[in-house]
C-alpha positions in Angstrom: 69.1 -68.4 33.3 69.6 -65.3 35.5 66.6 -66.1 37.7 67.7 -69.7 38.3 71.2 -68.6 39.3 71.7 -69.3 43.0 74.9 -67.3 43.4 74.7 -64.2 45.6 75.7 -62.5 48.8 73.9 -63.1 52.0 75.6 -60.0 53.5 72.9 -57.8 51.9 70.1 -59.7 53.7 72.1 -59.8 57.0 72.9 -56.1 56.8 69.2 -55.3 56.1 68.0 -57.4 59.0 70.6 -55.9 61.3 69.4 -52.4 60.4 65.8 -53.4 60.9 66.7 -54.8 64.4 68.5 -51.7 65.4 65.6 -49.5 64.2 63.2 -51.6 66.2 65.3 -51.4 69.3 65.6 -47.6 69.0 61.9 -47.3 68.4 61.0 -49.5 71.4 63.4 -47.6 73.6 61.8 -44.3 72.7 58.3 -45.7 73.3 59.3 -47.1 76.6 60.9 -43.8 77.6 57.7 -41.9 76.7 55.6 -44.5 78.6 57.7 -44.1 81.8 57.6 -40.3 81.5 53.8 -40.4 81.1 53.5 -42.7 84.1 55.7 -40.4 86.2 53.6 -37.3 85.1 50.4 -39.2 86.0 51.6 -40.1 89.4 52.7 -36.6 90.1 49.3 -35.3 89.0 47.5 -37.8 91.2 49.6 -36.7 94.2 48.9 -33.1 93.5 45.1 -33.8 93.2 45.2 -35.8 96.5 47.0 -32.9 98.1 44.3 -30.5 96.9 41.3 -32.7 98.0 42.5 -32.8 101.6 41.3 -29.3 102.2 38.0 -29.6 104.1 35.4 -26.9 103.7 34.5 -26.7 107.4 31.5 -24.4 107.1 29.8 -26.8 104.7 30.9 -29.9 106.6 29.6 -28.7 109.9 26.4 -27.1 108.6 24.2 -29.4 110.7 22.7 -31.3 107.7 23.1 -34.7 109.4 21.8 -34.9 112.9 20.6 -37.7 115.2 17.4 -38.3 113.2 19.2 -38.6 109.9 21.7 -41.0 111.5 18.8 -43.3 112.5 17.2 -42.9 109.1 20.5 -43.8 107.4 20.8 -46.9 109.5 17.3 -47.9 108.5 18.0 -47.1 104.9 15.6 -44.2 104.6 17.9 -41.2 105.1 19.2 -38.7 102.5 22.1 -39.7 100.4 25.5 -38.5 101.4 26.7 -35.8 98.9 30.3 -36.4 99.9 32.9 -34.5 101.9 33.0 -30.8 100.9 36.3 -29.3 99.7 37.5 -25.7 100.1 38.2 -25.1 96.4 40.4 -22.0 96.8 42.8 -23.8 99.1 42.6 -27.0 96.9 43.6 -25.1 93.8 46.5 -23.5 95.6 47.7 -26.8 97.0 47.5 -28.5 93.6 49.5 -25.7 91.9 52.1 -25.8 94.7 52.5 -29.6 94.6 53.1 -29.6 90.8 55.5 -26.7 91.1 57.4 -28.5 93.9 57.5 -31.7 91.8 58.7 -30.0 88.6 61.4 -28.1 90.4 62.4 -31.0 92.6 65.3 -33.3 92.7 66.0 -35.6 89.7 65.2 -38.6 92.0 61.5 -37.4 92.1 60.8 -37.4 88.4 62.1 -38.9 85.1 65.1 -37.0 83.7 63.4 -37.0 80.3 60.6 -34.7 81.5 60.9 -31.0 80.9 58.6 -27.9 81.1 55.8 -29.3 83.2 52.7 -27.1 83.2 49.3 -27.3 84.8 46.6 -26.8 82.1 43.5 -26.9 84.3 42.5 -27.2 87.9 38.7 -27.7 88.4 37.0 -28.0 91.7 33.2 -28.3 92.1 33.2 -28.4 95.9 33.3 -32.2 96.2 35.8 -33.2 93.5 39.1 -31.9 92.2 40.2 -32.5 88.6 43.7 -31.7 87.3 45.1 -31.7 83.8 48.8 -31.3 83.2 51.2 -31.6 80.3 54.9 -31.8 79.8 57.5 -32.3 77.1 59.7 -35.4 77.2 63.0 -35.9 75.5 63.4 -39.0 73.4 66.1 -41.5 74.4 67.4 -41.8 70.9 67.0 -39.0 68.3 67.1 -40.3 64.7 68.7 -37.8 62.3 66.4 -38.5 59.4 63.2 -38.1 61.5 64.4 -35.2 63.6 61.9 -35.6 66.4 63.6 -34.6 69.7 60.7 -34.1 72.1 57.1 -35.5 72.5 54.3 -33.8 74.4 52.5 -35.9 77.0 49.5 -35.0 79.1 47.7 -36.4 82.1 44.2 -35.9 83.5 43.2 -36.9 87.0 40.1 -36.5 89.2 39.6 -37.4 92.8 37.2 -37.0 95.7 36.8 -37.8 99.4 34.3 -40.3 100.5 33.0 -41.3 103.9 33.3 -44.9 104.9 30.0 -46.7 104.9 28.8 -48.3 108.1 28.1 -47.5 111.7 31.1 -46.4 113.8 31.0 -46.3 117.6 34.0 -44.6 119.2 36.1 -45.3 116.1 35.2 -49.0 115.9 33.1 -50.2 113.0 29.9 -51.9 114.3 28.0 -52.5 111.0 
């Protein structure tokens, strides 16, 4: 008789669904906040890597490896492969560290307000490529008292290099 009784309160179901909806909204807000902070950190790391890769190693670049004969060989498809544009690693590492320091200490309009304590973990330069790994802490938008997680660690790894444009250029105009 008790199982077949259809009397009851719908307020328990409504309250439960309301709490579930609120918990999902808070969780999605926290995940979105972390994703935006991660994107901001990645963009800053990319910018720092680009700032580092701009440092040309002039002694390696103007070494005389490519002369008129190798230009003709390259046009015919028989020349040596281009190793890339050499980078001055000492200047690159300094520029990367400086760029990340400027960004982390910069105005709030440059970075997400959730991001705190930005650190550069590793700067690696092999002479043709710069790799940067960073990490930061990000504050959650909503802190739930029963979970007690207030910050999340995020990290970003970026690698970049310079490449020469392919083709034959005559006075700055691409011929082939």
